[in-house]
ZARO-283218 format. One line per 10 residues: number of its first residue (from 0); their letters; for each residue x, y, z of C-alpha. Coordinates in steps of 0.2 Angstrom, whole numbers. Layout:
<recs>
NUM) a) X Y Z  ...
</recs>
This chain:
<recs>
0) mksqleqvle) 97 -70 -86  89 -52 -85  71 -50 -80  58 -44 -92  58 -27 -83  77 -25 -85  75 -29 -104  62 -16 -106  72 -3 -97  86 -6 -109
10) travtvshdn) 76 -6 -125  63 9 -123  61 25 -114  51 24 -97  45 37 -85  59 44 -75  58 56 -60  71 63 -49  72 74 -34  82 89 -40
20) diplttltri) 80 99 -24  92 90 -13  105 77 -18  102 60 -11  119 59 -3  115 75 7  99 67 12  107 51 17  120 60 27  107 70 36
30) rrgrravwag) 96 54 39  110 44 47  115 55 62  103 70 63  85 64 66  84 74 82  92 89 74  80 89 59  65 87 71  70 103 81
40) vtfivalasv) 73 112 65  56 108 59  48 114 75  58 130 74  53 133 56  35 130 60  36 144 74  45 156 63  34 155 48  32 174 48
50) gavglasrld) 50 176 44  52 161 33  42 165 18  57 161 6  59 144 14  40 140 14  39 143 -4  54 131 -7  45 118 4  29 120 -6
60) rghslvvstt) 38 115 -22  41 98 -14  45 97 4  30 100 15  31 110 31  27 99 46  12 105 55  5 97 71  -12 99 80  -19 92 96
70) sswrylgvid) -21 73 94  -38 65 96  -32 47 96  -36 35 110  -27 18 113  -41 5 116  -33 -11 118  -25 -27 112  -30 -40 99  -24 -58 103
80) ldphntglrp) -17 -66 88  -12 -83 96  -28 -88 106  -22 -107 104  -5 -103 112  4 -111 98  19 -100 101  20 -97 82  27 -80 77  26 -75 59
90) yqynvstgrg) 40 -65 53  27 -51 49  9 -50 53  1 -40 39  -16 -32 43  -29 -29 29  -47 -23 29  -63 -29 21  -82 -31 25  -80 -19 40
100) yfwintgrgv) -67 -29 48  -48 -30 51  -40 -46 45  -23 -52 51  -13 -67 45  -6 -78 59  5 -94 58  -10 -106 56  -25 -95 50  -33 -78 50
110) vrfdptrkat) -39 -67 64  -55 -56 60  -57 -41 72  -73 -31 73  -68 -15 81  -85 -8 85  -90 -24 95  -72 -27 101  -75 -45 95  -61 -57 89
120) afldapsalh) -64 -72 78  -49 -84 75  -52 -93 58  -42 -109 56  -34 -112 39  -41 -128 30  -30 -143 31  -31 -144 12  -19 -129 11  -5 -141 16
130) lpsfasaies) 4 -127 27  22 -131 32  25 -131 51  35 -115 52  27 -99 58  27 -88 42  17 -101 32  3 -88 29  12 -71 24  -2 -60 18
140) lvvsdqgvwl) -21 -59 13  -34 -49 4  -53 -49 6  -64 -51 -9  -83 -54 -12  -79 -73 -13  -69 -75 2  -51 -72 8  -36 -74 -3  -21 -80 6
150) fhqtlrgsst) -3 -78 0  6 -93 9  18 -107 8  12 -125 4  20 -142 5  22 -151 -11  30 -168 -8  47 -164 1  48 -146 -5  39 -130 -1
160) reavslvdft) 31 -119 -14  23 -102 -14  4 -102 -17  -12 -91 -18  -28 -99 -11  -46 -93 -10  -54 -98 7  -73 -96 11  -71 -93 30  -89 -94 33
170) sgrlvasill) -89 -113 29  -71 -116 31  -70 -122 13  -55 -121 2  -62 -114 -15  -46 -113 -25  -27 -115 -24  -15 -109 -37  4 -113 -36  15 -98 -41
180) pkvqlvrghs) 29 -100 -53  46 -103 -44  57 -87 -42  75 -86 -36  71 -81 -18  81 -71 -6  68 -64 6  66 -46 8  52 -36 16  35 -37 9
190) drpiaidsvn) 20 -26 13  3 -31 6  10 -41 -9  -8 -47 -14  -22 -36 -21  -39 -37 -30  -44 -28 -46  -62 -33 -45  -67 -22 -60  -56 -32 -72
200) drvwvangga) -58 -49 -63  -40 -50 -57  -30 -55 -42  -12 -48 -42  2 -55 -33  20 -49 -31  32 -61 -24  50 -64 -23  64 -54 -15  81 -47 -16
210) gnsqavliae) 86 -61 -28  72 -59 -40  54 -55 -40  38 -57 -51  21 -50 -54  8 -64 -56  -10 -61 -63  -24 -73 -58  -42 -73 -64  -52 -69 -49
220) hshrllrtll) -68 -80 -53  -61 -94 -64  -45 -95 -54  -34 -97 -69  -16 -91 -69  -15 -78 -83  2 -70 -84  19 -70 -75  31 -55 -77  49 -55 -70
230) lgpasnlsla) 53 -39 -62  71 -41 -55  77 -39 -37  65 -31 -24  72 -29 -6  55 -21 -2  40 -27 -11  23 -20 -11  8 -19 -23  -6 -6 -26
240) ittsgawitt) -20 -6 -39  -27 10 -47  -38 13 -63  -22 14 -73  -15 -3 -68  -4 -10 -55  11 -2 -45  25 -13 -38  40 -7 -28  57 -15 -34
250) dlglvhlsrq) 75 -11 -33  74 -3 -50  60 9 -45  41 10 -44  35 -1 -59  19 3 -67  10 -11 -76  -6 -11 -86  -20 -21 -81  -15 -34 -93
260) gvvlgvirel) 3 -35 -85  13 -25 -98  26 -13 -92  21 5 -94  34 14 -85  46 15 -70  48 30 -58  67 28 -54  66 40 -40  56 28 -30
270) lnaygqtvvd) 70 15 -28  67 2 -15  51 11 -8  45 3 8  26 3 6  12 11 -3  -6 14 -2  -20 20 -14  -30 35 -9  -41 36 -25
280) dntvwlttge) -42 29 -42  -28 41 -48  -16 43 -33  -3 32 -24  6 37 -9  23 29 -4  36 29 9  55 29 5  64 28 22  81 31 15
290) dgmvkkvdsr) 78 49 11  65 51 25  50 55 13  32 51 10  29 54 -9  13 56 -19  12 49 -36  -1 54 -50  -4 37 -57  -11 45 -74
300) asivtkrvrl) 5 55 -77  17 43 -68  26 57 -59  29 62 -41  19 77 -37  22 80 -19  35 75 -5  32 76 13  48 75 24  47 64 40
310) awpsaiafgn) 61 55 50  60 37 44  43 33 37  39 14 34  21 7 35  8 17 27  -11 16 25  -26 25 19  -43 27 29  -55 40 36
320) gavwvlddse) -50 52 22  -32 53 27  -15 45 24  -7 37 40  11 34 41  22 25 54  37 36 57  53 31 65  45 16 73  37 26 87
330) tvvridpttn) 25 39 80  10 38 68  7 54 57  -9 59 49  -8 68 32  -22 76 23  -21 70 5  -29 85 -2  -18 99 6  -3 87 8
340) hitdrfklpa) -1 94 26  3 84 42  -13 87 52  -9 76 67  4 65 75  4 54 90  17 43 99  14 25 101  13 17 118  30 9 124
350) lirgpasmav) 22 -9 124  22 -9 105  39 -15 100  44 -15 81  28 -10 73  26 -18 56  9 -16 47  -5 -4 49  -23 -2 43  -38 10 46
360) ingylvitsm) -56 8 44  -72 16 52  -62 27 64  -51 14 70  -33 10 67  -24 -6 70  -5 -9 71  4 -26 71  21 -28 79  36 -39 74
370) ndarafyfav) 37 -56 83  23 -51 94  7 -61 94  -3 -46 98  -10 -32 88  -15 -15 95  -30 -4 91  -34 14 93  -49 26 90  -43 40 78
</recs>
């Protein structure tokens, strides 16, 4: 059975955008064996800018010249994500921000970190969530004015279901829990698959994976399930909200949904994007590791307006007036969203193995690591 998105693609025109400057096959071939060569070429181009006017004008049409400055970042320390020594290691720790804190999901609850006071609080999940015993029971979270919304697994009899629950961590009370409709599940990567649209009283959830995926709308205050929309396979699943609606990454492209959950368009160039972040009401930035690009999307026109070439971009976040991108699992790059230029980059300490998620707030950056019960924070 075809998803609703696939049916829309067959029956009416949607927004389609392509990279016409460089063939994808060429980009893939460059990516697979020549990362170091590309880094060297980039450096030489930067030094030879006086004699590279023609190349610079081409880069300005879509592929930004990499410019580095002296980095001002400082490594500050470690955040313990398993203070009870449970040994549980979620497949992925997702870090979010809200109320001036960093929030990170763990196997059995949530860690809240105050970077200015260097204070960590571990908030146990209420027993009423009926979490299964495996490590990735809580997969992601988002903070609202009511509390913390958790995207998690829950036990229902002898089976496990996906659910979204609102928890008041001040009192430890479970406010609401909504079972998500079942979806054919072949797990893929997910990056911030839950978001709040407070203006329209909506909680958005994107769940599923390589088998199938769906968008689910929930009323933020009445906690009612409003709408479900099948989207087809999504090996990498992420979600962003702008004034024009929701943006969800799938294997068919970047899907644009209205705030009522109606498909408005699909940007086919952005197949299988890894992650995305909202810079302002009308701009979304995404990473597409296969072609080594960070791409800027005008959410009003549904088009890609800028491309910044990196090595292998993955996690992405916005904060402190900049877009921050994890590149090649070992470097963090800062991009000015106004000029679209790289303004800084710094190499991560060797103790961070397999970085997975990233967030920025109030001059601090936090990075989580795959299968490591520690997060790492920096002054930026």
